[in-house]
N, C-alpha and C positions, 0 to 999 in steps of 0.2 A: 442775175438774181442770187446765185450761190455766193458770188463774191460779196454782195451787200450783206447777206446773212452772216458770213464769216466775219466781216468787218464789224457788224453790230455785236456779235458775240464776244469778240476779243476786246472791244472797247468797253462794253458793259462790265466785263469781268474786272477791268482795271478801275473803272469809276466806282463800282460797288465797294471796292476796298478803300478808296481814297476820298470819295465825296458822297455825302448822304443825299444825293439827288438822283432822279431817274434820267438816264441818258436816252435821247431819242435821235433818230436820224436827222432831225432838224439841226442838231449841232454840227453835222457833217455837210450840211447843204452847200456851203460855199468852199468846202475843202476837197470834196471828192474829185472835182475836175482837175485839181492839181495832183492828187494822188494817182489818177489815171493817166496823167500826162496830156490832158486835153488843154490845160492852161499852164503857163509858166510864170513864176515870179521873176521879177527883175533882180539882178545881182545886188543893187543898192537897197532892195526891199527886205533883205534878210541879214541877220548877224553874220559876222565872219566866223564866230565860234560861240559855243554855248557851254557854260559850266553846268553840267547836268546832274551834279550831286556827288556823293550821297549826303543826306542830312547828318549834321553833327560831325563832319569830317574835315572842316577847315575851309569850306567854300566862301564864307564871309571874309576870312583872312585873305584869301586870294583876290577877291573882288577889291578889298580895301587897298591892297598893295598895287594892283594894276591901275586903279583909279588915280593913283599918285604919279603914274607914268604918262609922259606926253604922247606916247604912240597909241594908247588904248583909250577907248571910249565906252563907258558903261551906260547902257540904255535903260532908262527907268520905265516903270509900269505905265502904259498908256491908258489903262482901263480904270485904275484907282489911284488917286493922288496920295493916299495915305499908306500905300504898300509899294515897296520898291521892286520886289520880285515879280516878273511878268507872268510866268506860269501859264502861258497861253496854251501850250499843248497838253496841259493837265487840268488844273482847276478852272481855267478860264477858256476852255475849249468851245464854250457856247458863244463867245464873243466873235465879231466879224473879223475875218482874216485881213481885210483891207486896213483895219485899224492897227493891226500888228505890223503890216508892211509900212504904214505911214510913220510909225515910231522910229524905224531905221532909215527911211528914205530921206529924212531931214538931217541926217548926220553928216559930218565932214567926210568926204570921200577918201582922204588920205589917212584916216585913222582906222584902227582895228576895232570894230564895234562888236560888243558882246552883251549877252544877258546871262543871268544866273537863276536857275530854278531847280532846287535839289530834288524835287519829286519827279523830275523827268527821268531819273535813273530807273524807275520802276514802271515806265509807260509800256503800253502794249506795243507790239512790233509794228502794228499798222501806223501808229503815230510816229514811230521812229522812221518808218519808210516815208511818211509824209514830209518830215524834216529833210530827208535826203533828196526827195523830189523837188522841194522848194529851193534847195541850195546844195547841189551835188558835191561842192568843194568845201562845205562847212566843216569845221573842226570841232571835236568834242573833248571836254575834259571831265573825267570821272575821278573822284577822290574817295579812297576807301580808308578803313580803320579797323583795328582789331574788333571783330564782331561783338564781343562781350562789352567792351568799352563803348562802342557806338550805341548799342541797345540801351545801356544804362544811362548814357548822356541824353539820349532821345527821351527816355522816360522822365529824367530829371527836368528837362525843358517843359514837357507837356504837363507834368504833375506838380513839381515843386514851383517852377517859375510861373506857370500860367494859372494853376489852381491852388497854389499855396498848400499843397499836401506835404506834411512832414515825413521825412525819411525815418520812420520808426517801425519796429517789428509789428505793431498793431496795423500798420498800413501796407504791409508786405503784399497782401492780396490785391491791392490796387496796382502795385508795380508789376506783379506777376500777370495780372490781367492785361496790362499794357504790353508786356513782352509777348504774350500769346497772340495779341492782335497785330503786332508789328514784325515779329522775328522772321516769318516766312516770306514776307514781302521783300526782304533784303537778303535774298539768296545770291551771294556774290557770283557764283558760277553761272547761274541763269541770267543775271544782269549782263555779264560780259558776253555770253553767247548771243543774246538778243542784239546787242549793239554791234558785235563783230559780224553777225550774219547780214547786216545791212551796210555797214561802213567798212572800208579797208582799215586794217589795223594802224596804218600810218596816219590816219586822220583822227585817231583817238589817243589822247595822252592820259595815262593812268598814274595817279599820284597817291600818296598816303599821308595821313595826319602824323604818323610817327616820324616821317622824314621832314615834314613841315616843322615839327617841334625840334628835331635834332639838327637839321641842316637847312634852315629857311633860305639862305642865299643859294645853296645848291639847287633847291627846288625852283627858285625863281629863274635861275639860269637855264634850267631844263625847260621851263615855260618859254623863255626867250628863244631858245633853240627851236622849239616846236613851231614858233611863229616867225622864225628867221629874222629876229630883231638884230640890227647891226650893232656891232660892239660900241660904236660911238653913242648909241642910244641906251646904253646899259649903265650909265654913270650915276643915275639918281639913287638916293639912299633913303628909302622909306624905313619906318620902324618895323623890321621884319619879325621881331620877337614879341610884339604885342598881340596877345590873344584877343579874338573877336567873338562876339555872340556867346559869351561864357555864362553858364549857369552856376549858381552857388557851388563852390568847391565842396566835394564830399567823396570819400573813398567808397568804392562799391562793397557793400556787405558780402561776407562769404556766402550766405544763403542765396543772395541774388546771383552771384557769379556761378554758383553750382547749378542753380535753376536754369540760367540761360544756356550754359554749356550742355546741360542734359537735353535741352530742347532742340539744339542745332548742331549735333556732332558732325554732320557732313559739311556744314558751312565752316565750322572751325577747322576741320581737316583740310578743306580747300585753301583756306587762308594760310594755314601753317605750312602747306606743301608748295606754295607758289610765291616765294619771296622774290623770284626773278620777275614776276608780273607786278607785284604791288610795291616793291621797294626799289629805290634808286641803285644803280650799279655801284 
């Protein structure tokens, strides 16, 4: 009973910040047996790896590049035909787990199957453990970015692109409100600690958008090394320099930059002091 209470508390905390619905144990009804080890998923029912985020850090670019490669298979959303991100362990956690399994079960066994859901990066540890239980050998890719640039890009997507809010001084309060609602969710140190406490570090690949922009081929080779793709399968030449999912270009105003930095000094410090974690050698 205590386990169930802790499970409910941790998942509700996540859902409250990400989805405006009430979480009930009904959503866990077909997942708890797998979390407890009472049931096991078949290897072909799960992806070989997941691009778990973060938002506005180049995840769409990586999907597009890998989709052009003969060894990789991107699995689309089995729940909604008009949305490509599956987001089963986050927004679509109320959906039946068997439908998630079925999406991967029909894929070619010799291909490396994967899905991409950027909001997985901030999931509760219970859901991360569920992924590990379902596929103990699954690999995870996390992509980071300078926290100020990531926050501004996220706000541009949500406000400028989706709501047509102009980037003007008169609208600064809307952007600042967005930062207040989002910044603490993307605490890089906490995100890494959660994933590292469930998965061995060798099963997690950490990349950065800065490296994607500066050395896309080097990043792609890092991904190939991570999945042990043979040299003879590395000869394809996708357009590595084409940016994806880009919001209207605009420089971050100084008052926005100052505001974000003031709100997250410890996150900025962690980013600045951990080049060896976030950047390629």
